[in-house]
Structure formats: structure tokens, C-alpha cells
mmCIF file of the N, C-alpha and C atoms, coordinates in Angstrom:
data_MODEL
# 
_entry.id   MODEL 
# 
loop_
_atom_site.group_PDB 
_atom_site.id 
_atom_site.type_symbol 
_atom_site.label_atom_id 
_atom_site.label_alt_id 
_atom_site.label_comp_id 
_atom_site.label_asym_id 
_atom_site.label_entity_id 
_atom_site.label_seq_id 
_atom_site.pdbx_PDB_ins_code 
_atom_site.Cartn_x 
_atom_site.Cartn_y 
_atom_site.Cartn_z 
_atom_site.occupancy 
_atom_site.B_iso_or_equiv 
_atom_site.pdbx_formal_charge 
_atom_site.auth_seq_id 
_atom_site.auth_comp_id 
_atom_site.auth_asym_id 
_atom_site.auth_atom_id 
_atom_site.pdbx_PDB_model_num 
ATOM 1   N N  . MET A 1 1  ? 186.790 -36.295 67.771 1.00 0.00 ? 1  MET A N  1 
ATOM 2   C CA . MET A 1 1  ? 188.197 -36.145 68.116 1.00 0.00 ? 1  MET A CA 1 
ATOM 3   C C  . MET A 1 1  ? 188.675 -34.723 67.834 1.00 0.00 ? 1  MET A C  1 
ATOM 4   N N  . VAL A 1 2  ? 188.355 -34.216 66.665 1.00 0.00 ? 2  VAL A N  1 
ATOM 5   C CA . VAL A 1 2  ? 188.781 -32.870 66.302 1.00 0.00 ? 2  VAL A CA 1 
ATOM 6   C C  . VAL A 1 2  ? 188.149 -31.844 67.234 1.00 0.00 ? 2  VAL A C  1 
ATOM 7   N N  . LEU A 1 3  ? 186.894 -32.059 67.568 1.00 0.00 ? 3  LEU A N  1 
ATOM 8   C CA . LEU A 1 3  ? 186.196 -31.131 68.456 1.00 0.00 ? 3  LEU A CA 1 
ATOM 9   C C  . LEU A 1 3  ? 186.879 -31.072 69.817 1.00 0.00 ? 3  LEU A C  1 
ATOM 10  N N  . ARG A 1 4  ? 187.268 -32.209 70.354 1.00 0.00 ? 4  ARG A N  1 
ATOM 11  C CA . ARG A 1 4  ? 187.961 -32.245 71.652 1.00 0.00 ? 4  ARG A CA 1 
ATOM 12  C C  . ARG A 1 4  ? 189.295 -31.504 71.582 1.00 0.00 ? 4  ARG A C  1 
ATOM 13  N N  . GLN A 1 5  ? 190.002 -31.651 70.476 1.00 0.00 ? 5  GLN A N  1 
ATOM 14  C CA . GLN A 1 5  ? 191.281 -30.959 70.316 1.00 0.00 ? 5  GLN A CA 1 
ATOM 15  C C  . GLN A 1 5  ? 191.067 -29.453 70.293 1.00 0.00 ? 5  GLN A C  1 
ATOM 16  N N  . LEU A 1 6  ? 190.055 -29.009 69.549 1.00 0.00 ? 6  LEU A N  1 
ATOM 17  C CA . LEU A 1 6  ? 189.748 -27.584 69.486 1.00 0.00 ? 6  LEU A CA 1 
ATOM 18  C C  . LEU A 1 6  ? 189.352 -27.051 70.854 1.00 0.00 ? 6  LEU A C  1 
ATOM 19  N N  . GLN A 1 7  ? 188.522 -27.815 71.561 1.00 0.00 ? 7  GLN A N  1 
ATOM 20  C CA . GLN A 1 7  ? 188.087 -27.383 72.888 1.00 0.00 ? 7  GLN A CA 1 
ATOM 21  C C  . GLN A 1 7  ? 189.272 -27.311 73.851 1.00 0.00 ? 7  GLN A C  1 
ATOM 22  N N  . GLY A 1 8  ? 190.173 -28.266 73.764 1.00 0.00 ? 8  GLY A N  1 
ATOM 23  C CA . GLY A 1 8  ? 191.357 -28.266 74.623 1.00 0.00 ? 8  GLY A CA 1 
ATOM 24  C C  . GLY A 1 8  ? 192.256 -27.087 74.339 1.00 0.00 ? 8  GLY A C  1 
ATOM 25  N N  . GLU A 1 9  ? 192.472 -26.806 73.068 1.00 0.00 ? 9  GLU A N  1 
ATOM 26  C CA . GLU A 1 9  ? 193.307 -25.667 72.694 1.00 0.00 ? 9  GLU A CA 1 
ATOM 27  C C  . GLU A 1 9  ? 192.660 -24.363 73.137 1.00 0.00 ? 9  GLU A C  1 
ATOM 28  N N  . LEU A 1 10 ? 191.351 -24.279 72.967 1.00 0.00 ? 10 LEU A N  1 
ATOM 29  C CA . LEU A 1 10 ? 190.607 -23.092 73.380 1.00 0.00 ? 10 LEU A CA 1 
ATOM 30  C C  . LEU A 1 10 ? 190.718 -22.884 74.887 1.00 0.00 ? 10 LEU A C  1 
ATOM 31  N N  . TYR A 1 11 ? 190.548 -23.940 75.647 1.00 0.00 ? 11 TYR A N  1 
ATOM 32  C CA . TYR A 1 11 ? 190.660 -23.864 77.103 1.00 0.00 ? 11 TYR A CA 1 
ATOM 33  C C  . TYR A 1 11 ? 192.045 -23.362 77.510 1.00 0.00 ? 11 TYR A C  1 
ATOM 34  N N  . ASN A 1 12 ? 193.076 -23.917 76.893 1.00 0.00 ? 12 ASN A N  1 
ATOM 35  C CA . ASN A 1 12 ? 194.444 -23.509 77.212 1.00 0.00 ? 12 ASN A CA 1 
ATOM 36  C C  . ASN A 1 12 ? 194.680 -22.040 76.899 1.00 0.00 ? 12 ASN A C  1 
ATOM 37  N N  . LEU A 1 13 ? 194.181 -21.583 75.768 1.00 0.00 ? 13 LEU A N  1 
ATOM 38  C CA . LEU A 1 13 ? 194.364 -20.186 75.389 1.00 0.00 ? 13 LEU A CA 1 
ATOM 39  C C  . LEU A 1 13 ? 193.612 -19.249 76.329 1.00 0.00 ? 13 LEU A C  1 
ATOM 40  N N  . GLU A 1 14 ? 192.411 -19.640 76.712 1.00 0.00 ? 14 GLU A N  1 
ATOM 41  C CA . GLU A 1 14 ? 191.612 -18.786 77.586 1.00 0.00 ? 14 GLU A CA 1 
ATOM 42  C C  . GLU A 1 14 ? 192.245 -18.648 78.968 1.00 0.00 ? 14 GLU A C  1 
ATOM 43  N N  . ASN A 1 15 ? 192.943 -19.667 79.422 1.00 0.00 ? 15 ASN A N  1 
ATOM 44  C CA . ASN A 1 15 ? 193.529 -19.640 80.759 1.00 0.00 ? 15 ASN A CA 1 
ATOM 45  C C  . ASN A 1 15 ? 195.008 -19.287 80.767 1.00 0.00 ? 15 ASN A C  1 
ATOM 46  N N  . GLN A 1 16 ? 195.583 -19.101 79.610 1.00 0.00 ? 16 GLN A N  1 
ATOM 47  C CA . GLN A 1 16 ? 196.997 -18.773 79.505 1.00 0.00 ? 16 GLN A CA 1 
ATOM 48  C C  . GLN A 1 16 ? 197.307 -17.434 80.170 1.00 0.00 ? 16 GLN A C  1 
ATOM 49  N N  . GLY A 1 17 ? 196.416 -16.481 80.047 1.00 0.00 ? 17 GLY A N  1 
ATOM 50  C CA . GLY A 1 17 ? 196.631 -15.164 80.629 1.00 0.00 ? 17 GLY A CA 1 
ATOM 51  C C  . GLY A 1 17 ? 196.730 -15.196 82.139 1.00 0.00 ? 17 GLY A C  1 
ATOM 52  N N  . LEU A 1 18 ? 196.191 -16.226 82.746 1.00 0.00 ? 18 LEU A N  1 
ATOM 53  C CA . LEU A 1 18 ? 196.246 -16.343 84.195 1.00 0.00 ? 18 LEU A CA 1 
ATOM 54  C C  . LEU A 1 18 ? 197.625 -16.785 84.671 1.00 0.00 ? 18 LEU A C  1 
ATOM 55  N N  . LEU A 1 19 ? 198.369 -17.450 83.807 1.00 0.00 ? 19 LEU A N  1 
ATOM 56  C CA . LEU A 1 19 ? 199.672 -17.994 84.190 1.00 0.00 ? 19 LEU A CA 1 
ATOM 57  C C  . LEU A 1 19 ? 200.823 -17.042 83.899 1.00 0.00 ? 19 LEU A C  1 
ATOM 58  N N  . PHE A 1 20 ? 200.736 -16.342 82.771 1.00 0.00 ? 20 PHE A N  1 
ATOM 59  C CA . PHE A 1 20 ? 201.835 -15.497 82.329 1.00 0.00 ? 20 PHE A CA 1 
ATOM 60  C C  . PHE A 1 20 ? 201.337 -14.093 82.045 1.00 0.00 ? 20 PHE A C  1 
ATOM 61  N N  . GLU A 1 21 ? 202.159 -13.120 82.367 1.00 0.00 ? 21 GLU A N  1 
ATOM 62  C CA . GLU A 1 21 ? 201.819 -11.749 82.033 1.00 0.00 ? 21 GLU A CA 1 
ATOM 63  C C  . GLU A 1 21 ? 202.075 -11.542 80.547 1.00 0.00 ? 21 GLU A C  1 
ATOM 64  N N  . GLU A 1 22 ? 201.130 -10.918 79.865 1.00 0.00 ? 22 GLU A N  1 
ATOM 65  C CA . GLU A 1 22 ? 201.222 -10.744 78.424 1.00 0.00 ? 22 GLU A CA 1 
ATOM 66  C C  . GLU A 1 22 ? 201.380 -9.275  78.056 1.00 0.00 ? 22 GLU A C  1 
ATOM 67  N N  . THR A 1 23 ? 202.039 -9.050  76.928 1.00 0.00 ? 23 THR A N  1 
ATOM 68  C CA . THR A 1 23 ? 202.072 -7.707  76.373 1.00 0.00 ? 23 THR A CA 1 
ATOM 69  C C  . THR A 1 23 ? 200.736 -7.472  75.676 1.00 0.00 ? 23 THR A C  1 
ATOM 70  N N  . LYS A 1 24 ? 200.464 -6.239  75.334 1.00 0.00 ? 24 LYS A N  1 
ATOM 71  C CA . LYS A 1 24 ? 199.211 -5.918  74.642 1.00 0.00 ? 24 LYS A CA 1 
ATOM 72  C C  . LYS A 1 24 ? 199.132 -6.653  73.303 1.00 0.00 ? 24 LYS A C  1 
ATOM 73  N N  . THR A 1 25 ? 200.256 -6.748  72.605 1.00 0.00 ? 25 THR A N  1 
ATOM 74  C CA . THR A 1 25 ? 200.288 -7.436  71.311 1.00 0.00 ? 25 THR A CA 1 
ATOM 75  C C  . THR A 1 25 ? 199.979 -8.915  71.471 1.00 0.00 ? 25 THR A C  1 
ATOM 76  N N  . GLU A 1 26 ? 200.580 -9.546  72.465 1.00 0.00 ? 26 GLU A N  1 
ATOM 77  C CA . GLU A 1 26 ? 200.332 -10.965 72.725 1.00 0.00 ? 26 GLU A CA 1 
ATOM 78  C C  . GLU A 1 26 ? 198.878 -11.195 73.119 1.00 0.00 ? 26 GLU A C  1 
ATOM 79  N N  . GLN A 1 27 ? 198.344 -10.286 73.922 1.00 0.00 ? 27 GLN A N  1 
ATOM 80  C CA . GLN A 1 27 ? 196.957 -10.411 74.369 1.00 0.00 ? 27 GLN A CA 1 
ATOM 81  C C  . GLN A 1 27 ? 195.994 -10.316 73.183 1.00 0.00 ? 27 GLN A C  1 
ATOM 82  N N  . LYS A 1 28 ? 196.239 -9.363  72.280 1.00 0.00 ? 28 LYS A N  1 
ATOM 83  C CA . LYS A 1 28 ? 195.372 -9.222  71.112 1.00 0.00 ? 28 LYS A CA 1 
ATOM 84  C C  . LYS A 1 28 ? 195.452 -10.447 70.215 1.00 0.00 ? 28 LYS A C  1 
ATOM 85  N N  . ALA A 1 29 ? 196.660 -10.986 70.031 1.00 0.00 ? 29 ALA A N  1 
ATOM 86  C CA . ALA A 1 29 ? 196.833 -12.177 69.197 1.00 0.00 ? 29 ALA A CA 1 
ATOM 87  C C  . ALA A 1 29 ? 196.110 -13.369 69.819 1.00 0.00 ? 29 ALA A C  1 
ATOM 88  N N  . ARG A 1 30 ? 196.216 -13.506 71.146 1.00 0.00 ? 30 ARG A N  1 
ATOM 89  C CA . ARG A 1 30 ? 195.546 -14.612 71.832 1.00 0.00 ? 30 ARG A CA 1 
ATOM 90  C C  . ARG A 1 30 ? 194.031 -14.470 71.721 1.00 0.00 ? 30 ARG A C  1 
ATOM 91  N N  . GLU A 1 31 ? 193.529 -13.256 71.913 1.00 0.00 ? 31 GLU A N  1 
ATOM 92  C CA . GLU A 1 31 ? 192.088 -13.020 71.819 1.00 0.00 ? 31 GLU A CA 1 
ATOM 93  C C  . GLU A 1 31 ? 191.566 -13.319 70.413 1.00 0.00 ? 31 GLU A C  1 
ATOM 94  N N  . LYS A 1 32 ? 192.349 -12.974 69.402 1.00 0.00 ? 32 LYS A N  1 
ATOM 95  C CA . LYS A 1 32 ? 191.965 -13.260 68.018 1.00 0.00 ? 32 LYS A CA 1 
ATOM 96  C C  . LYS A 1 32 ? 191.892 -14.770 67.788 1.00 0.00 ? 32 LYS A C  1 
ATOM 97  N N  . LYS A 1 33 ? 192.869 -15.492 68.315 1.00 0.00 ? 33 LYS A N  1 
ATOM 98  C CA . LYS A 1 33 ? 192.891 -16.945 68.162 1.00 0.00 ? 33 LYS A CA 1 
ATOM 99  C C  . LYS A 1 33 ? 191.733 -17.589 68.929 1.00 0.00 ? 33 LYS A C  1 
ATOM 100 N N  . VAL A 1 34 ? 191.422 -17.063 70.117 1.00 0.00 ? 34 VAL A N  1 
ATOM 101 C CA . VAL A 1 34 ? 190.298 -17.575 70.916 1.00 0.00 ? 34 VAL A CA 1 
ATOM 102 C C  . VAL A 1 34 ? 188.989 -17.384 70.149 1.00 0.00 ? 34 VAL A C  1 
ATOM 103 N N  . THR A 1 35 ? 188.812 -16.228 69.548 1.00 0.00 ? 35 THR A N  1 
ATOM 104 C CA . THR A 1 35 ? 187.601 -15.959 68.771 1.00 0.00 ? 35 THR A CA 1 
ATOM 105 C C  . THR A 1 35 ? 187.489 -16.929 67.600 1.00 0.00 ? 35 THR A C  1 
ATOM 106 N N  . LYS A 1 36 ? 188.599 -17.148 66.907 1.00 0.00 ? 36 LYS A N  1 
ATOM 107 C CA . LYS A 1 36 ? 188.604 -18.073 65.775 1.00 0.00 ? 36 LYS A CA 1 
ATOM 108 C C  . LYS A 1 36 ? 188.240 -19.487 66.231 1.00 0.00 ? 36 LYS A C  1 
ATOM 109 N N  . LEU A 1 37 ? 188.835 -19.935 67.327 1.00 0.00 ? 37 LEU A N  1 
ATOM 110 C CA . LEU A 1 37 ? 188.551 -21.277 67.828 1.00 0.00 ? 37 LEU A CA 1 
ATOM 111 C C  . LEU A 1 37 ? 187.109 -21.405 68.312 1.00 0.00 ? 37 LEU A C  1 
ATOM 112 N N  . ASN A 1 38 ? 186.592 -20.359 68.955 1.00 0.00 ? 38 ASN A N  1 
ATOM 113 C CA . ASN A 1 38 ? 185.187 -20.373 69.380 1.00 0.00 ? 38 ASN A CA 1 
ATOM 114 C C  . ASN A 1 38 ? 184.268 -20.564 68.178 1.00 0.00 ? 38 ASN A C  1 
ATOM 115 N N  . ASN A 1 39 ? 184.578 -19.879 67.091 1.00 0.00 ? 39 ASN A N  1 
ATOM 116 C CA . ASN A 1 39 ? 183.772 -20.013 65.880 1.00 0.00 ? 39 ASN A CA 1 
ATOM 117 C C  . ASN A 1 39 ? 183.869 -21.421 65.309 1.00 0.00 ? 39 ASN A C  1 
ATOM 118 N N  . GLU A 1 40 ? 185.056 -22.003 65.321 1.00 0.00 ? 40 GLU A N  1 
ATOM 119 C CA . GLU A 1 40 ? 185.240 -23.358 64.805 1.00 0.00 ? 40 GLU A CA 1 
ATOM 120 C C  . GLU A 1 40 ? 184.497 -24.380 65.667 1.00 0.00 ? 40 GLU A C  1 
ATOM 121 N N  . VAL A 1 41 ? 184.560 -24.215 66.983 1.00 0.00 ? 41 VAL A N  1 
ATOM 122 C CA . VAL A 1 41 ? 183.872 -25.138 67.887 1.00 0.00 ? 41 VAL A CA 1 
ATOM 123 C C  . VAL A 1 41 ? 182.360 -25.018 67.697 1.00 0.00 ? 41 VAL A C  1 
ATOM 124 N N  . SER A 1 42 ? 181.874 -23.807 67.531 1.00 0.00 ? 42 SER A N  1 
ATOM 125 C CA . SER A 1 42 ? 180.436 -23.597 67.331 1.00 0.00 ? 42 SER A CA 1 
ATOM 126 C C  . SER A 1 42 ? 179.953 -24.221 66.027 1.00 0.00 ? 42 SER A C  1 
ATOM 127 N N  . ALA A 1 43 ? 180.821 -24.245 65.030 1.00 0.00 ? 43 ALA A N  1 
ATOM 128 C CA . ALA A 1 43 ? 180.456 -24.795 63.724 1.00 0.00 ? 43 ALA A CA 1 
ATOM 129 C C  . ALA A 1 43 ? 180.407 -26.321 63.741 1.00 0.00 ? 43 ALA A C  1 
ATOM 130 N N  . GLN A 1 44 ? 181.038 -26.940 64.718 1.00 0.00 ? 44 GLN A N  1 
ATOM 131 C CA . GLN A 1 44 ? 181.103 -28.410 64.776 1.00 0.00 ? 44 GLN A CA 1 
ATOM 132 C C  . GLN A 1 44 ? 179.792 -29.009 65.202 1.00 0.00 ? 44 GLN A C  1 
# 
């Protein structure tokens, strides 16, 4: 269950940039969160 939630959140973050234009700060924050989630999913 937790893995599916992480994967869903990761998917949403990865595709968020396609829907909305981001500032450089927002983009860096999103990329940092994507990296963190990728690491968590890999650890599962």
C-alpha cells in the first residue's frame, strides 16, 4: 500500500511540469522531491 502511494506521488510530481509552467525555484524543489521519492521507492 505504501509503495503504491509513493509511486503515485512520484508519477504526479514527474508529470506536473507538463501541466503548469514552473519557476526555477519550484522546478528545483520538485526535482529534489522526485529524487527523494525515487530513493524511497527503490528501498521498498
